[in-house]
C-alpha positions as CSV (number, residue, x, y, z in Angstrom):
1,G,-15.8,-46.1,-64.4
2,T,-13.1,-48.8,-63.8
3,P,-11.8,-50.0,-60.5
4,V,-8.3,-48.8,-59.7
5,A,-7.5,-50.5,-56.4
6,F,-9.1,-52.8,-53.8
7,L,-8.9,-52.6,-50.0
8,L,-9.3,-55.8,-47.9
9,T,-9.5,-55.1,-44.2
10,E,-11.4,-55.9,-41.1
11,D,-10.4,-52.7,-39.4
12,K,-13.1,-50.0,-39.9
13,T,-11.1,-47.1,-38.4
14,V,-9.5,-44.2,-40.1
15,E,-5.9,-45.4,-40.4
16,P,-6.3,-48.3,-42.9
17,L,-8.4,-46.2,-45.3
18,Q,-6.1,-43.2,-45.0
19,E,-3.1,-45.3,-45.8
20,W,-4.9,-47.0,-48.7
21,L,-5.9,-43.6,-50.3
22,V,-2.3,-42.3,-50.0
23,S,-0.9,-45.5,-51.5
24,V,-3.3,-45.3,-54.5
25,E,-2.2,-41.7,-55.1
26,T,1.5,-42.6,-54.8
27,Y,1.8,-45.9,-56.6
28,A,-1.1,-45.7,-59.1
29,G,-0.5,-42.1,-60.1
30,I,-4.0,-41.1,-59.3
31,S,-4.6,-37.4,-58.8
32,Y,-7.7,-36.8,-56.6
33,R,-10.0,-33.9,-57.3
34,Y,-13.4,-35.0,-56.1
35,I,-14.6,-37.9,-54.0
36,T,-18.2,-38.9,-53.6
37,T,-19.0,-41.0,-50.5
38,D,-21.7,-41.7,-47.9
39,D,-22.1,-39.5,-44.8
40,S,-19.4,-41.4,-42.9
41,N,-17.2,-39.7,-40.3
42,V,-14.5,-42.3,-40.8
43,E,-14.3,-41.8,-44.6
44,Y,-14.4,-38.0,-44.2
45,K,-11.5,-38.0,-41.7
46,A,-9.5,-40.4,-43.8
47,I,-9.8,-38.3,-46.9
48,K,-9.0,-35.0,-45.1
49,Q,-6.0,-36.4,-43.1
50,G,-4.6,-38.4,-45.9
51,L,-5.2,-36.2,-49.0
52,G,-5.6,-32.7,-47.6
53,D,-8.1,-29.9,-48.1
54,H,-7.5,-29.6,-51.9
55,V,-9.7,-32.7,-52.4
56,R,-13.4,-31.8,-52.4
57,I,-15.7,-34.3,-50.7
58,H,-19.3,-34.7,-52.1
59,L,-21.9,-36.6,-50.2
60,C,-24.1,-39.0,-52.2
61,L,-27.3,-37.2,-52.9
62,W,-29.4,-40.4,-53.0
63,H,-28.3,-41.4,-49.5
64,I,-29.0,-37.9,-48.2
65,A,-32.5,-37.9,-49.7
66,R,-33.2,-41.3,-48.1
67,A,-32.1,-40.0,-44.7
68,W,-34.2,-36.9,-45.1
69,N,-37.3,-39.0,-46.0
70,T,-36.8,-41.0,-42.8
71,Q,-36.6,-37.8,-40.7
72,I,-39.6,-36.3,-42.4
73,K,-41.8,-39.3,-41.6
74,S,-40.7,-39.3,-37.9
75,R,-40.6,-35.5,-37.3
76,V,-43.5,-34.0,-39.4
77,K,-46.7,-34.8,-37.5
78,H,-50.3,-33.8,-37.6
79,D,-53.5,-35.2,-36.1
80,N,-55.2,-35.3,-39.5
81,P,-53.7,-38.1,-41.6
82,V,-54.4,-36.3,-44.9
83,K,-52.9,-33.1,-43.6
84,R,-49.9,-35.0,-42.3
85,Q,-49.3,-36.6,-45.7
86,H,-49.6,-33.2,-47.4
87,L,-47.1,-31.5,-45.1
88,Q,-44.6,-34.4,-45.5
89,A,-44.9,-34.2,-49.3
90,E,-44.4,-30.4,-49.2
91,A,-41.3,-30.8,-46.9
92,R,-39.9,-33.5,-49.2
93,K,-40.3,-31.4,-52.3
94,A,-38.8,-28.3,-50.7
95,M,-35.7,-30.3,-49.5
96,H,-35.3,-31.9,-52.9
97,D,-35.5,-28.5,-54.6
98,I,-32.9,-27.1,-52.2
99,M,-30.5,-30.0,-52.9
100,Y,-30.7,-29.9,-56.7
101,Q,-31.0,-26.1,-57.3
102,P,-28.0,-25.1,-59.4
103,D,-28.1,-21.4,-58.6
104,L,-26.4,-20.6,-55.2
105,R,-28.4,-17.5,-54.4
106,T,-31.7,-19.1,-55.3
107,A,-30.8,-22.1,-53.1
108,R,-30.0,-19.8,-50.1
109,Q,-33.4,-18.2,-50.5
110,M,-35.1,-21.6,-50.6
111,I,-33.4,-22.4,-47.3
112,V,-34.9,-19.3,-45.8
113,D,-38.3,-20.3,-47.0
114,F,-37.9,-23.8,-45.7
115,R,-37.0,-22.5,-42.3
116,L,-40.2,-20.5,-42.2
117,F,-42.1,-23.6,-43.2
118,C,-40.5,-25.7,-40.4
119,Q,-41.1,-23.0,-37.8
120,E,-44.8,-23.2,-38.5
121,H,-45.2,-27.0,-39.0
122,S,-42.2,-28.9,-37.6
123,K,-39.6,-27.4,-35.3
124,L,-38.1,-30.9,-34.8
125,L,-37.3,-31.2,-38.5
126,L,-35.8,-27.7,-38.5
127,E,-33.6,-28.6,-35.5
128,Y,-32.3,-31.8,-37.3
129,M,-31.6,-29.8,-40.5
130,E,-29.8,-27.0,-38.7
131,N,-27.6,-29.4,-36.8
132,N,-26.7,-31.7,-39.7
133,Y,-27.1,-30.0,-43.1
134,F,-27.6,-26.2,-43.0
135,T,-24.2,-25.2,-41.6
136,E,-21.9,-23.7,-44.2
137,D,-19.4,-26.6,-44.2
138,R,-22.2,-29.2,-44.7
139,R,-23.8,-27.2,-47.5
140,L,-20.6,-27.6,-49.5
141,L,-20.9,-31.4,-49.2
142,R,-24.5,-32.0,-50.3
143,M,-25.9,-29.1,-52.4
144,K,-25.8,-29.1,-56.2
145,S,-25.2,-25.3,-56.3
146,Y,-21.7,-25.9,-54.9
147,R,-20.9,-28.5,-57.6
148,Q,-21.3,-26.5,-60.8
149,D,-17.6,-26.8,-61.7
150,V,-17.7,-30.6,-61.6
151,Y,-17.6,-31.9,-65.2
152,Y,-17.4,-35.6,-64.6
153,G,-20.4,-37.8,-65.0
154,A,-22.0,-39.7,-62.1
155,M,-20.4,-37.6,-59.4
156,D,-23.7,-36.9,-57.5
157,T,-24.1,-40.5,-56.3
158,N,-22.1,-43.5,-55.4
159,N,-24.9,-46.0,-56.3
160,Y,-22.8,-47.3,-59.2
161,V,-20.2,-48.5,-56.7
162,E,-22.9,-50.2,-54.6
163,S,-24.3,-51.8,-57.8
164,W,-20.8,-53.1,-58.5
165,H,-20.5,-54.5,-55.0
166,N,-23.7,-56.4,-55.6
167,Q,-22.3,-57.8,-58.8
168,L,-19.1,-58.7,-57.0
169,K,-20.9,-60.6,-54.3
170,T,-23.5,-62.3,-56.5
171,N,-21.7,-63.1,-59.8
172,H,-18.0,-63.4,-58.7
173,L,-18.0,-64.5,-55.1
174,K,-21.2,-66.5,-55.6
175,N,-22.6,-65.3,-52.2
176,H,-19.6,-66.8,-50.4
177,Y,-19.2,-63.9,-48.0
178,R,-16.7,-65.6,-45.7
179,A,-14.2,-66.7,-48.4
180,R,-10.5,-66.8,-47.5
181,P,-8.3,-63.8,-48.3
182,D,-6.3,-65.8,-50.9
183,R,-9.4,-66.8,-52.7
184,I,-10.7,-63.2,-52.7
185,L,-7.4,-62.1,-54.2
186,Y,-7.5,-64.7,-56.9
187,I,-11.1,-63.8,-57.9
188,L,-10.2,-60.0,-58.0
189,T,-7.1,-60.5,-60.1
190,S,-8.7,-63.0,-62.5
191,S,-12.4,-63.0,-62.8
192,V,-13.2,-59.4,-61.8
193,L,-10.4,-57.7,-63.9
194,E,-11.2,-59.9,-66.9
195,A,-14.9,-58.9,-66.7
196,F,-14.0,-55.2,-66.6
197,K,-11.6,-55.5,-69.5
198,K,-14.3,-57.1,-71.5
199,E,-16.8,-54.4,-70.6
200,E,-14.4,-51.6,-71.4
201,F,-13.5,-53.2,-74.8
202,G,-17.2,-53.6,-75.6
203,A,-17.7,-49.9,-74.9
204,I,-14.9,-49.0,-77.2
205,I,-16.1,-51.0,-80.1
206,Q,-19.8,-50.3,-79.2
207,V,-21.1,-53.8,-78.8
208,G,-23.1,-55.4,-76.1
209,R,-25.6,-53.9,-73.7
210,K,-25.6,-50.1,-73.6
211,T,-26.7,-47.4,-71.1
212,K,-29.2,-44.8,-71.9
213,G,-26.4,-42.2,-72.3
214,Q,-24.5,-44.4,-74.8
215,I,-27.7,-45.0,-76.8
216,L,-28.2,-41.2,-77.0
217,D,-24.5,-40.8,-78.1
218,I,-25.1,-43.3,-81.0
219,L,-28.3,-41.5,-82.1
220,R,-26.5,-38.1,-82.1
221,R,-23.7,-39.6,-84.3
222,R,-26.3,-40.9,-86.7
223,D,-27.9,-37.5,-86.9
224,V,-24.6,-35.8,-87.7
225,E,-23.7,-38.5,-90.2
226,A,-27.0,-37.9,-92.0
227,M,-26.2,-34.2,-92.5
228,S,-24.9,-33.1,-95.9
229,D,-21.5,-31.8,-96.5
230,E,-22.9,-28.4,-97.4
231,T,-24.6,-28.2,-94.0
232,I,-21.4,-29.1,-92.2
233,E,-19.4,-26.6,-94.2
234,K,-22.0,-23.9,-93.4
235,H,-22.3,-24.6,-89.7
236,V,-18.7,-25.3,-88.6
237,R,-16.0,-22.6,-89.0
238,F,-12.9,-21.1,-87.4
239,I,-13.4,-17.6,-86.2
240,E,-10.4,-15.7,-84.8
241,G,-8.6,-19.0,-84.1
242,R,-11.6,-20.5,-82.3
243,C,-13.7,-23.4,-83.5
244,T,-17.4,-22.3,-83.5
245,V,-20.5,-24.3,-84.6
246,L,-23.7,-22.7,-85.6
247,S,-26.6,-24.4,-83.8
248,P,-28.6,-26.7,-86.1
249,T,-31.8,-25.7,-84.3
250,N,-31.2,-21.9,-83.8
251,S,-29.6,-20.1,-86.8
252,Q,-28.8,-17.1,-84.6
253,Q,-26.7,-18.9,-82.0
254,F,-23.1,-20.0,-82.2
255,H,-21.4,-22.5,-79.8
256,E,-17.6,-22.4,-79.1
257,I,-15.6,-25.7,-78.8
258,S,-12.5,-25.4,-76.7
259,L,-9.4,-27.2,-78.1
260,A,-6.0,-28.3,-76.7
261,V,-4.0,-28.8,-79.9
262,N,-6.3,-31.4,-81.7
263,L,-8.1,-32.6,-78.5
264,I,-11.6,-31.5,-77.9
265,Q,-12.0,-30.3,-74.3
266,N,-15.6,-29.0,-74.0
267,C,-18.5,-27.1,-75.5
268,D,-20.4,-24.2,-74.1
269,C,-23.9,-25.5,-75.3
270,E,-26.6,-26.1,-72.7
271,Y,-26.7,-29.9,-73.3
272,F,-23.0,-30.3,-72.5
273,L,-23.2,-28.0,-69.5
274,R,-26.1,-30.0,-68.1
275,Y,-25.1,-33.6,-68.9
276,R,-21.3,-33.4,-69.5
277,R,-21.7,-35.7,-72.5
278,L,-20.8,-35.7,-76.2
279,C,-22.9,-33.1,-78.1
280,K,-23.8,-32.7,-81.7
281,H,-21.5,-29.6,-82.1
282,M,-18.5,-31.7,-81.2
283,L,-19.5,-34.4,-83.7
284,M,-20.0,-31.7,-86.4
285,A,-16.6,-30.3,-85.7
286,I,-15.0,-33.7,-86.0
287,R,-16.9,-34.4,-89.2
288,K,-15.4,-31.3,-90.8
289,F,-11.9,-31.6,-89.2
290,P,-11.2,-35.3,-88.9
291,I,-7.9,-34.5,-87.2
292,L,-9.8,-33.5,-84.0
293,R,-10.1,-36.2,-81.3
294,L,-12.2,-36.8,-78.2
295,P,-10.6,-37.4,-74.8
296,F,-10.3,-40.9,-73.5
297,N,-13.6,-42.2,-72.1
298,N,-15.2,-38.8,-72.9
299,H,-13.7,-37.2,-69.7
300,F,-14.2,-33.6,-70.8
301,C,-12.9,-30.6,-69.0
302,A,-15.0,-27.7,-67.6
303,P,-15.6,-24.8,-70.0
304,S,-14.1,-22.4,-67.5
305,I,-12.0,-23.4,-64.5
306,L,-10.9,-20.6,-62.0
307,G,-7.8,-21.0,-60.1
308,A,-8.0,-22.2,-56.5
309,A,-7.4,-18.7,-55.0
310,A,-9.9,-17.0,-57.4
311,T,-12.5,-19.7,-56.7
312,A,-12.1,-19.2,-52.9
313,T,-12.3,-15.4,-53.3
314,L,-15.4,-15.7,-55.4
315,M,-17.1,-18.2,-53.0
316,R,-16.3,-15.9,-50.0
317,T,-17.8,-12.9,-51.8
318,V,-21.0,-14.7,-52.8
319,T,-21.3,-16.3,-49.4
320,E,-21.0,-13.0,-47.6
321,E,-23.6,-11.4,-49.9
322,I,-26.0,-14.2,-49.4
323,K,-25.5,-14.3,-45.6
324,E,-26.3,-10.6,-45.6
325,D,-29.5,-11.3,-47.6
326,E,-30.4,-14.1,-45.1
327,K,-29.9,-11.8,-42.2
328,N,-32.1,-9.1,-43.8
329,E,-34.8,-11.7,-44.5
330,M,-34.7,-13.0,-41.0
331,E,-34.9,-9.4,-39.6
332,K,-38.0,-8.8,-41.8
333,V,-39.5,-12.0,-40.5
334,D,-38.8,-11.1,-36.9
335,Q,-40.2,-7.6,-37.4
336,G,-43.3,-9.2,-39.0
337,K,-43.7,-11.5,-36.0
338,A,-43.3,-8.7,-33.5
339,E,-45.9,-6.6,-35.3
340,H,-48.3,-9.6,-35.4
341,E,-47.8,-10.2,-31.7
342,R,-48.6,-6.5,-31.0
343,E,-51.8,-6.7,-33.1
344,Q,-52.8,-9.9,-31.1
345,R,-52.2,-8.1,-27.8
346,N,-54.2,-5.1,-28.9
347,L,-57.0,-7.3,-30.1
348,K,-57.1,-9.2,-26.8
349,E,-57.2,-5.8,-24.9
350,R,-60.1,-4.6,-27.0
351,L,-61.9,-7.9,-26.5
352,R,-61.4,-7.8,-22.8
353,A,-62.6,-4.2,-22.6
354,L,-65.7,-5.1,-24.7
355,T,-66.4,-8.1,-22.5
356,E,-66.2,-6.0,-19.3
357,S,-68.5,-3.4,-20.9
358,L,-71.1,-6.1,-21.7
359,L,-70.8,-7.6,-18.2
360,R,-71.5,-4.1,-16.6
361,Y,-74.4,-3.5,-19.0
362,T,-75.8,-7.0,-18.1
363,R,-75.5,-6.3,-14.3
364,D,-77.1,-2.9,-14.7
365,A,-80.0,-4.4,-16.7
366,V,-80.6,-7.1,-14.1
367,V,-80.7,-4.5,-11.3
368,D,-83.1,-2.3,-13.2
């Protein structure tokens, strides 16, 4: 990404951040859809009050995982050190799976299973999760299953921003953290912007250091360039006004590429749905139809975007169904617990009766 605006302030309250966000939207022409941030009440209130409810807030999954690890170490206890480490690892894996599970219904069932685990091993951890993360509004902020319509890369974490902050302090400010405001403005408008222009230009002409994703894009381009014209002609075709590509690895599967005039918007293949990156099918379509173009900076659209009202209705329906499933599961658990308690009481009664019989028999034997 590229920086759009900078905020210099010593006031860490809601008002300066709210005003800054509105100014960026007004004067820079930025239309907000998603914002990824830390779990900060100030930032949350500033976004909601300044931009409204139509902007979706996502919490950084890496920061959430770090907070969870801290709570697991302090709340999951056991007298046996080996058993304690095993329980902590099990809790850590369960919470990680809940966070990154893409299917909403499966994630809800995993939450039910995690509650049962915590009721047995750590009620303190369950109390923390119920108060901070398992409420419905908090699930929307930090679970992957609620982000399946987000088709922009690097939206799950804000670590890239923190990495850039480190570069700003180390390379540009030279660790002069108490520089005067005029010097900071000069550095931002000269050194910082020039560095980003150079980086953006290098990405366009494909020179300089590359990320893993950029390297994979280059390798895919080479694979497509190595294909023969006969292969491209056989695999890429227009069917009923739609651009379809026969999978190079599965001769029975076609993938559809959505177009807006001559601009490629997305592909329905598994690779694109998972990584939101350039796929071979797009490159094959461009090879056959050179008039096709990719969006700027590869910012693709989602394969299917429901309207706001339809999305809200669908989410309510799914949420109601899953809440009903959770209620039924908890009722089953409660019934199982009640039955187990009855069995325990009956067993205690039988043991007491047996003990009394043995005592009477012993007293009678001693008398005789």
